[in-house]
Biopython code that builds the backbone (N, CA, C, O; Angstrom):
import numpy as np
from Bio.PDB.StructureBuilder import StructureBuilder

atoms = [
    (1, "LEU", "N", (0.829, -1.190, 0.000)),
    (1, "LEU", "CA", (0.000, 0.000, 0.000)),
    (1, "LEU", "C", (0.875, 1.256, 0.000)),
    (1, "LEU", "O", (0.641, 2.180, -0.779)),
    (2, "ILE", "N", (1.864, 1.285, 0.860)),
    (2, "ILE", "CA", (2.702, 2.478, 0.968)),
    (2, "ILE", "C", (3.446, 2.723, -0.336)),
    (2, "ILE", "O", (3.535, 3.856, -0.809)),
    (3, "GLN", "N", (3.975, 1.659, -0.907)),
    (3, "GLN", "CA", (4.723, 1.781, -2.156)),
    (3, "GLN", "C", (3.823, 2.285, -3.282)),
    (3, "GLN", "O", (4.178, 3.236, -3.978)),
    (4, "MET", "N", (2.666, 1.661, -3.466)),
    (4, "MET", "CA", (1.775, 2.051, -4.555)),
    (4, "MET", "C", (1.221, 3.458, -4.336)),
    (4, "MET", "O", (1.175, 4.264, -5.266)),
    (5, "PHE", "N", (0.805, 3.746, -3.115)),
    (5, "PHE", "CA", (0.258, 5.060, -2.799)),
    (5, "PHE", "C", (1.320, 6.136, -2.985)),
    (5, "PHE", "O", (1.064, 7.183, -3.580)),
    (6, "GLY", "N", (2.507, 5.865, -2.469)),
    (6, "GLY", "CA", (3.593, 6.835, -2.601)),
    (6, "GLY", "C", (3.899, 7.148, -4.050)),
    (6, "GLY", "O", (4.091, 8.305, -4.423)),
    (7, "LYS", "N", (3.942, 6.111, -4.857)),
    (7, "LYS", "CA", (4.261, 6.285, -6.274)),
    (7, "LYS", "C", (3.112, 6.944, -7.033)),
    (7, "LYS", "O", (3.315, 7.932, -7.739)),
    (8, "THR", "N", (1.923, 6.405, -6.888)),
    (8, "THR", "CA", (0.791, 6.837, -7.699)),
    (8, "THR", "C", (0.178, 8.148, -7.231)),
    (8, "THR", "O", (-0.157, 9.006, -8.047)),
    (9, "VAL", "N", (0.034, 8.302, -5.947)),
    (9, "VAL", "CA", (-0.684, 9.464, -5.410)),
    (9, "VAL", "C", (0.256, 10.607, -5.037)),
    (9, "VAL", "O", (-0.047, 11.775, -5.281)),
    (10, "LEU", "N", (1.392, 10.266, -4.448)),
    (10, "LEU", "CA", (2.295, 11.310, -3.963)),
    (10, "LEU", "C", (3.450, 11.600, -4.906)),
    (10, "LEU", "O", (4.235, 12.516, -4.661)),
    (11, "GLY", "N", (3.562, 10.833, -5.978)),
    (11, "GLY", "CA", (4.581, 11.104, -6.991)),
    (11, "GLY", "C", (5.998, 10.714, -6.606)),
    (11, "GLY", "O", (6.961, 11.253, -7.150)),
    (12, "VAL", "N", (6.132, 9.780, -5.672)),
    (12, "VAL", "CA", (7.458, 9.319, -5.255)),
    (12, "VAL", "C", (8.005, 8.367, -6.319)),
    (12, "VAL", "O", (7.269, 7.541, -6.857)),
    (13, "ASP", "N", (9.281, 8.485, -6.613)),
    (13, "ASP", "CA", (9.934, 7.609, -7.585)),
    (13, "ASP", "C", (9.853, 6.160, -7.105)),
    (13, "ASP", "O", (10.382, 5.826, -6.045)),
    (14, "GLY", "N", (9.200, 5.312, -7.872)),
    (14, "GLY", "CA", (9.019, 3.916, -7.498)),
    (14, "GLY", "C", (10.314, 3.149, -7.348)),
    (14, "GLY", "O", (10.372, 2.165, -6.611)),
    (15, "ASP", "N", (11.354, 3.586, -8.038)),
    (15, "ASP", "CA", (12.648, 2.905, -7.933)),
    (15, "ASP", "C", (13.210, 2.962, -6.515)),
    (15, "ASP", "O", (13.938, 2.062, -6.098)),
    (16, "LEU", "N", (12.877, 4.010, -5.780)),
    (16, "LEU", "CA", (13.372, 4.126, -4.405)),
    (16, "LEU", "C", (12.821, 3.005, -3.528)),
    (16, "LEU", "O", (13.536, 2.458, -2.688)),
    (17, "PHE", "N", (11.551, 2.669, -3.727)),
    (17, "PHE", "CA", (10.951, 1.569, -2.976)),
    (17, "PHE", "C", (11.565, 0.236, -3.399)),
    (17, "PHE", "O", (11.872, -0.614, -2.563)),
    (18, "GLU", "N", (11.737, 0.068, -4.702)),
    (18, "GLU", "CA", (12.318, -1.174, -5.212)),
    (18, "GLU", "C", (13.741, -1.375, -4.697)),
    (18, "GLU", "O", (14.134, -2.493, -4.363)),
    (19, "GLU", "N", (14.507, -0.294, -4.634)),
    (19, "GLU", "CA", (15.876, -0.385, -4.113)),
    (19, "GLU", "C", (15.878, -0.807, -2.645)),
    (19, "GLU", "O", (16.706, -1.618, -2.232)),
    (20, "ALA", "N", (14.957, -0.261, -1.862)),
    (20, "ALA", "CA", (14.863, -0.633, -0.446)),
    (20, "ALA", "C", (14.455, -2.095, -0.308)),
    (20, "ALA", "O", (14.983, -2.811, 0.543)),
    (21, "LEU", "N", (13.524, -2.536, -1.134)),
    (21, "LEU", "CA", (13.085, -3.927, -1.099)),
    (21, "LEU", "C", (14.215, -4.873, -1.488)),
    (21, "LEU", "O", (14.432, -5.893, -0.833)),
    (22, "GLU", "N", (14.922, -4.537, -2.539)),
    (22, "GLU", "CA", (16.046, -5.374, -2.974)),
    (22, "GLU", "C", (17.138, -5.429, -1.909)),
    (22, "GLU", "O", (17.737, -6.482, -1.689)),
    (23, "ALA", "N", (17.396, -4.313, -1.253)),
    (23, "ALA", "CA", (18.401, -4.286, -0.182)),
    (23, "ALA", "C", (17.977, -5.187, 0.979)),
    (23, "ALA", "O", (18.808, -5.881, 1.565)),
    (24, "ALA", "N", (16.689, -5.174, 1.308)),
    (24, "ALA", "CA", (16.185, -6.034, 2.386)),
    (24, "ALA", "C", (16.332, -7.505, 2.014)),
    (24, "ALA", "O", (16.720, -8.323, 2.848)),
    (25, "LYS", "N", (16.023, -7.840, 0.770)),
    (25, "LYS", "CA", (16.165, -9.231, 0.319)),
    (25, "LYS", "C", (17.634, -9.645, 0.292)),
    (25, "LYS", "O", (17.979, -10.756, 0.696)),
    (26, "ASP", "N", (18.488, -8.758, -0.181)),
    (26, "ASP", "CA", (19.927, -9.059, -0.217)),
    (26, "ASP", "C", (20.472, -9.297, 1.189)),
    (26, "ASP", "O", (21.271, -10.207, 1.409)),
    (27, "ALA", "N", (20.035, -8.474, 2.133)),
    (27, "ALA", "CA", (20.511, -8.597, 3.514)),
    (27, "ALA", "C", (20.134, -9.947, 4.124)),
    (27, "ALA", "O", (20.867, -10.488, 4.952)),
    (28, "LYS", "N", (18.997, -10.481, 3.712)),
    (28, "LYS", "CA", (18.528, -11.768, 4.236)),
    (28, "LYS", "C", (18.862, -12.926, 3.307)),
    (28, "LYS", "O", (18.521, -14.078, 3.575)),
    (29, "LYS", "N", (19.537, -12.597, 2.207)),
    (29, "LYS", "CA", (19.945, -13.605, 1.223)),
    (29, "LYS", "C", (18.752, -14.410, 0.694)),
    (29, "LYS", "O", (18.798, -15.637, 0.602)),
    (30, "VAL", "N", (17.681, -13.676, 0.347)),
    (30, "VAL", "CA", (16.503, -14.288, -0.275)),
    (30, "VAL", "C", (16.273, -13.617, -1.620)),
    (30, "VAL", "O", (16.763, -12.516, -1.872)),
    (31, "THR", "N", (15.528, -14.288, -2.473)),
    (31, "THR", "CA", (15.304, -13.736, -3.812)),
    (31, "THR", "C", (13.870, -13.287, -4.050)),
    (31, "THR", "O", (13.607, -12.526, -4.981)),
    (32, "VAL", "N", (12.943, -13.749, -3.221)),
    (32, "VAL", "CA", (11.543, -13.352, -3.410)),
    (32, "VAL", "C", (11.016, -12.666, -2.155)),
    (32, "VAL", "O", (11.418, -12.982, -1.035)),
    (33, "ASP", "N", (10.109, -11.724, -2.370)),
    (33, "ASP", "CA", (9.551, -10.923, -1.277)),
    (33, "ASP", "C", (8.947, -11.793, -0.177)),
    (33, "ASP", "O", (9.109, -11.506, 1.009)),
    (34, "THR", "N", (8.252, -12.850, -0.575)),
    (34, "THR", "CA", (7.534, -13.679, 0.391)),
    (34, "THR", "C", (8.460, -14.458, 1.321)),
    (34, "THR", "O", (8.002, -15.032, 2.309)),
    (35, "ASP", "N", (9.746, -14.482, 1.019)),
    (35, "ASP", "CA", (10.702, -15.149, 1.907)),
    (35, "ASP", "C", (11.186, -14.239, 3.034)),
    (35, "ASP", "O", (11.908, -14.690, 3.923)),
    (36, "LEU", "N", (10.804, -12.986, 3.008)),
    (36, "LEU", "CA", (11.157, -12.078, 4.102)),
    (36, "LEU", "C", (10.259, -12.371, 5.301)),
    (36, "LEU", "O", (9.059, -12.601, 5.146)),
    (37, "ALA", "N", (10.840, -12.360, 6.481)),
    (37, "ALA", "CA", (10.090, -12.599, 7.714)),
    (37, "ALA", "C", (9.270, -11.363, 8.079)),
    (37, "ALA", "O", (9.504, -10.267, 7.570)),
    (38, "ALA", "N", (8.309, -11.569, 8.968)),
    (38, "ALA", "CA", (7.453, -10.461, 9.405)),
    (38, "ALA", "C", (8.282, -9.310, 9.973)),
    (38, "ALA", "O", (7.982, -8.144, 9.715)),
    (39, "ALA", "N", (9.310, -9.627, 10.732)),
    (39, "ALA", "CA", (10.166, -8.579, 11.310)),
    (39, "ALA", "C", (10.873, -7.786, 10.216)),
    (39, "ALA", "O", (11.041, -6.572, 10.326)),
    (40, "ASP", "N", (11.288, -8.486, 9.159)),
    (40, "ASP", "CA", (11.937, -7.806, 8.035)),
    (40, "ASP", "C", (10.959, -6.871, 7.337)),
    (40, "ASP", "O", (11.319, -5.760, 6.946)),
    (41, "LEU", "N", (9.728, -7.326, 7.187)),
    (41, "LEU", "CA", (8.709, -6.510, 6.525)),
    (41, "LEU", "C", (8.351, -5.286, 7.359)),
    (41, "LEU", "O", (8.085, -4.214, 6.816)),
    (42, "LYS", "N", (8.344, -5.448, 8.684)),
    (42, "LYS", "CA", (8.082, -4.298, 9.556)),
    (42, "LYS", "C", (9.163, -3.236, 9.382)),
    (42, "LYS", "O", (8.867, -2.041, 9.346)),
    (43, "LYS", "N", (10.411, -3.672, 9.276)),
    (43, "LYS", "CA", (11.510, -2.728, 9.035)),
    (43, "LYS", "C", (11.348, -2.057, 7.677)),
    (43, "LYS", "O", (11.605, -0.862, 7.527)),
    (44, "LEU", "N", (10.920, -2.836, 6.696)),
    (44, "LEU", "CA", (10.732, -2.301, 5.350)),
    (44, "LEU", "C", (9.618, -1.254, 5.324)),
    (44, "LEU", "O", (9.729, -0.243, 4.631)),
    (45, "VAL", "N", (8.550, -1.496, 6.076)),
    (45, "VAL", "CA", (7.465, -0.514, 6.177)),
    (45, "VAL", "C", (8.006, 0.807, 6.722)),
    (45, "VAL", "O", (7.669, 1.875, 6.212)),
    (46, "LYS", "N", (8.833, 0.735, 7.744)),
    (46, "LYS", "CA", (9.426, 1.955, 8.307)),
    (46, "LYS", "C", (10.281, 2.673, 7.264)),
    (46, "LYS", "O", (10.246, 3.899, 7.153)),
    (47, "GLN", "N", (11.053, 1.888, 6.497)),
    (47, "GLN", "CA", (11.872, 2.489, 5.442)),
    (47, "GLN", "C", (10.994, 3.146, 4.381)),
    (47, "GLN", "O", (11.278, 4.257, 3.934)),
    (48, "PHE", "N", (9.932, 2.461, 3.983)),
    (48, "PHE", "CA", (9.021, 3.011, 2.979)),
    (48, "PHE", "C", (8.414, 4.328, 3.465)),
    (48, "PHE", "O", (8.293, 5.282, 2.697)),
    (49, "LYS", "N", (8.035, 4.373, 4.735)),
    (49, "LYS", "CA", (7.470, 5.609, 5.285)),
    (49, "LYS", "C", (8.501, 6.732, 5.278)),
    (49, "LYS", "O", (8.160, 7.885, 5.015)),
    (50, "LYS", "N", (9.757, 6.405, 5.566)),
    (50, "LYS", "CA", (10.817, 7.414, 5.519)),
    (50, "LYS", "C", (11.032, 7.909, 4.093)),
    (50, "LYS", "O", (11.270, 9.096, 3.871)),
    (51, "ILE", "N", (10.947, 7.001, 3.137)),
    (51, "ILE", "CA", (11.084, 7.391, 1.729)),
    (51, "ILE", "C", (9.975, 8.358, 1.350)),
    (51, "ILE", "O", (10.232, 9.381, 0.715)),
    (52, "VAL", "N", (8.742, 8.040, 1.736)),
    (52, "VAL", "CA", (7.608, 8.920, 1.431)),
    (52, "VAL", "C", (7.829, 10.291, 2.043)),
    (52, "VAL", "O", (7.655, 11.306, 1.370)),
    (53, "GLU", "N", (8.209, 10.331, 3.301)),
    (53, "GLU", "CA", (8.392, 11.622, 3.970)),
    (53, "GLU", "C", (9.505, 12.436, 3.315)),
    (53, "GLU", "O", (9.364, 13.642, 3.114)),
    (54, "ALA", "N", (10.606, 11.774, 2.984)),
    (54, "ALA", "CA", (11.738, 12.486, 2.380)),
    (54, "ALA", "C", (11.416, 12.988, 0.981)),
    (54, "ALA", "O", (11.807, 14.096, 0.612)),
    (55, "GLU", "N", (10.715, 12.190, 0.209)),
    (55, "GLU", "CA", (10.474, 12.528, -1.195)),
    (55, "GLU", "C", (9.210, 13.351, -1.422)),
    (55, "GLU", "O", (9.173, 14.203, -2.309)),
    (56, "ALA", "N", (8.179, 13.097, -0.623)),
    (56, "ALA", "CA", (6.906, 13.805, -0.810)),
    (56, "ALA", "C", (6.787, 15.015, 0.108)),
    (56, "ALA", "O", (5.905, 15.854, -0.072)),
    (57, "GLY", "N", (7.677, 15.100, 1.092)),
    (57, "GLY", "CA", (7.624, 16.236, 2.000)),
    (57, "GLY", "C", (6.494, 16.163, 3.004)),
    (57, "GLY", "O", (6.095, 17.174, 3.581)),
    (58, "ARG", "N", (5.983, 14.964, 3.209)),
    (58, "ARG", "CA", (4.903, 14.766, 4.177)),
    (58, "ARG", "C", (4.923, 13.324, 4.645)),
    (58, "ARG", "O", (5.430, 12.444, 3.950)),
    (59, "GLU", "N", (4.376, 13.085, 5.811)),
    (59, "GLU", "CA", (4.290, 11.722, 6.316)),
    (59, "GLU", "C", (3.241, 10.945, 5.533)),
    (59, "GLU", "O", (2.313, 11.529, 4.971)),
    (60, "PHE", "N", (3.392, 9.638, 5.500)),
    (60, "PHE", "CA", (2.369, 8.798, 4.895)),
    (60, "PHE", "C", (1.102, 8.933, 5.730)),
    (60, "PHE", "O", (1.149, 8.741, 6.945)),
    (61, "PRO", "N", (-0.034, 9.261, 5.107)),
    (61, "PRO", "CA", (-1.260, 9.476, 5.879)),
    (61, "PRO", "C", (-1.759, 8.180, 6.519)),
    (61, "PRO", "O", (-1.869, 7.153, 5.849)),
    (62, "GLN", "N", (-2.054, 8.234, 7.794)),
    (62, "GLN", "CA", (-2.540, 7.063, 8.523)),
    (62, "GLN", "C", (-4.060, 6.963, 8.506)),
    (62, "GLN", "O", (-4.619, 5.881, 8.689)),
    (63, "ASP", "N", (-4.717, 8.076, 8.290)),
    (63, "ASP", "CA", (-6.175, 8.110, 8.283)),
    (63, "ASP", "C", (-6.703, 7.681, 6.914)),
    (63, "ASP", "O", (-6.284, 8.217, 5.888)),
    (64, "ALA", "N", (-7.618, 6.718, 6.901)),
    (64, "ALA", "CA", (-8.161, 6.204, 5.634)),
    (64, "ALA", "C", (-8.853, 7.305, 4.834)),
    (64, "ALA", "O", (-8.779, 7.317, 3.605)),
    (65, "ARG", "N", (-9.513, 8.212, 5.508)),
    (65, "ARG", "CA", (-10.201, 9.308, 4.807)),
    (65, "ARG", "C", (-9.183, 10.218, 4.113)),
    (65, "ARG", "O", (-9.400, 10.647, 2.980)),
    (66, "ASP", "N", (-8.092, 10.504, 4.786)),
    (66, "ASP", "CA", (-7.032, 11.318, 4.176)),
    (66, "ASP", "C", (-6.454, 10.616, 2.953)),
    (66, "ASP", "O", (-6.203, 11.247, 1.927)),
    (67, "GLN", "N", (-6.246, 9.305, 3.070)),
    (67, "GLN", "CA", (-5.733, 8.536, 1.935)),
    (67, "GLN", "C", (-6.702, 8.605, 0.757)),
    (67, "GLN", "O", (-6.291, 8.794, -0.388)),
    (68, "MET", "N", (-7.983, 8.451, 1.048)),
    (68, "MET", "CA", (-8.989, 8.484, -0.008)),
    (68, "MET", "C", (-9.053, 9.868, -0.660)),
    (68, "MET", "O", (-9.112, 9.974, -1.885)),
    (69, "ASP", "N", (-9.042, 10.906, 0.137)),
    (69, "ASP", "CA", (-9.086, 12.266, -0.411)),
    (69, "ASP", "C", (-7.883, 12.538, -1.313)),
    (69, "ASP", "O", (-8.029, 13.112, -2.392)),
    (70, "LEU", "N", (-6.710, 12.128, -0.873)),
    (70, "LEU", "CA", (-5.508, 12.330, -1.685)),
    (70, "LEU", "C", (-5.571, 11.519, -2.977)),
    (70, "LEU", "O", (-5.161, 11.998, -4.034)),
    (71, "ALA", "N", (-6.084, 10.295, -2.891)),
    (71, "ALA", "CA", (-6.198, 9.456, -4.084)),
    (71, "ALA", "C", (-7.190, 10.053, -5.078)),
    (71, "ALA", "O", (-6.938, 10.055, -6.283)),
    (72, "ILE", "N", (-8.307, 10.554, -4.581)),
    (72, "ILE", "CA", (-9.301, 11.183, -5.460)),
    (72, "ILE", "C", (-8.698, 12.409, -6.137)),
    (72, "ILE", "O", (-8.886, 12.612, -7.336)),
    (73, "ASN", "N", (-7.983, 13.216, -5.382)),
    (73, "ASN", "CA", (-7.339, 14.395, -5.970)),
    (73, "ASN", "C", (-6.322, 14.001, -7.030)),
    (73, "ASN", "O", (-6.183, 14.685, -8.044)),
    (74, "ALA", "N", (-5.610, 12.904, -6.804)),
    (74, "ALA", "CA", (-4.628, 12.436, -7.792)),
    (74, "ALA", "C", (-5.317, 12.035, -9.089)),
    (74, "ALA", "O", (-4.790, 12.277, -10.175)),
    (75, "VAL", "N", (-6.493, 11.422, -8.980)),
    (75, "VAL", "CA", (-7.256, 11.052, -10.183)),
    (75, "VAL", "C", (-7.659, 12.307, -10.942)),
    (75, "VAL", "O", (-7.480, 12.382, -12.158)),
    (76, "PHE", "N", (-8.198, 13.283, -10.241)),
    (76, "PHE", "CA", (-8.596, 14.525, -10.912)),
    (76, "PHE", "C", (-7.395, 15.244, -11.516)),
    (76, "PHE", "O", (-7.487, 15.800, -12.610)),
    (77, "ASP", "N", (-6.276, 15.235, -10.809)),
    (77, "ASP", "CA", (-5.067, 15.888, -11.326)),
    (77, "ASP", "C", (-4.556, 15.223, -12.594)),
    (77, "ASP", "O", (-3.952, 15.877, -13.444)),
    (78, "SER", "N", (-4.796, 13.930, -12.722)),
    (78, "SER", "CA", (-4.291, 13.201, -13.892)),
    (78, "SER", "C", (-5.283, 13.177, -15.054)),
    (78, "SER", "O", (-4.973, 12.634, -16.114)),
    (79, "TRP", "N", (-6.449, 13.749, -14.873)),
    (79, "TRP", "CA", (-7.529, 13.644, -15.859)),
    (79, "TRP", "C", (-7.115, 14.101, -17.256)),
    (79, "TRP", "O", (-7.487, 13.463, -18.241)),
    (80, "ASN", "N", (-6.372, 15.169, -17.361)),
    (80, "ASN", "CA", (-6.022, 15.717, -18.674)),
    (80, "ASN", "C", (-4.607, 15.376, -19.137)),
    (80, "ASN", "O", (-4.088, 16.005, -20.059)),
    (81, "THR", "N", (-3.987, 14.393, -18.508)),
    (81, "THR", "CA", (-2.665, 13.987, -18.980)),
    (81, "THR", "C", (-2.807, 13.247, -20.311)),
    (81, "THR", "O", (-3.876, 12.731, -20.637)),
    (82, "ASP", "N", (-1.731, 13.205, -21.060)),
    (82, "ASP", "CA", (-1.760, 12.508, -22.354)),
    (82, "ASP", "C", (-2.170, 11.051, -22.190)),
    (82, "ASP", "O", (-2.929, 10.516, -22.999)),
    (83, "ARG", "N", (-1.675, 10.424, -21.160)),
    (83, "ARG", "CA", (-2.000, 9.009, -20.927)),
    (83, "ARG", "C", (-3.495, 8.817, -20.683)),
    (83, "ARG", "O", (-4.102, 7.900, -21.237)),
    (84, "ALA", "N", (-4.091, 9.684, -19.852)),
    (84, "ALA", "CA", (-5.520, 9.577, -19.571)),
    (84, "ALA", "C", (-6.345, 9.829, -20.826)),
    (84, "ALA", "O", (-7.335, 9.139, -21.071)),
    (85, "LYS", "N", (-5.944, 10.805, -21.610)),
    (85, "LYS", "CA", (-6.663, 11.089, -22.859)),
    (85, "LYS", "C", (-6.588, 9.902, -23.810)),
    (85, "LYS", "O", (-7.570, 9.573, -24.476)),
    (86, "LEU", "N", (-5.437, 9.267, -23.873)),
    (86, "LEU", "CA", (-5.265, 8.109, -24.742)),
    (86, "LEU", "C", (-6.186, 6.969, -24.321)),
    (86, "LEU", "O", (-6.773, 6.299, -25.171)),
    (87, "TYR", "N", (-6.314, 6.747, -23.023)),
    (87, "TYR", "CA", (-7.181, 5.678, -22.521)),
    (87, "TYR", "C", (-8.654, 5.954, -22.801)),
    (87, "TYR", "O", (-9.441, 5.026, -22.985)),
    (88, "ARG", "N", (-9.024, 7.236, -22.832)),
    (88, "ARG", "CA", (-10.424, 7.573, -23.104)),
    (88, "ARG", "C", (-10.637, 7.516, -24.593)),
    (88, "ARG", "O", (-11.746, 7.763, -25.068)),
]
sb = StructureBuilder()
sb.init_structure("model")
sb.init_model(0)
sb.init_chain("A")
sb.init_seg("    ")
for serial, (resi, resn, name, xyz) in enumerate(atoms, 1):
    if name == "N":
        sb.init_residue(resn, " ", resi, " ")
    sb.init_atom(name, np.array(xyz, "f"), 0.0, 1.0, " ", f" {name:<3s}", serial, name[0])
structure = sb.get_structure()
């Protein structure tokens, strides 16, 4: 959720999340996400939140209503992009 929301709604570079995920897997010597333990994933969540704060200039919203409002605004903001026009 944090990765997708950060990338799609807050405009955070998705590569930053992927780099953090790959580093976590490398540290545990695993190749797939599902091989990370719950404790590893908790650390990764903290890293993802730090990435969002550093790149978006705001904390990841904890309130579901805030998340929804931001997501709706992102949809409206993207309405007239070339990609959206192409899909319509």
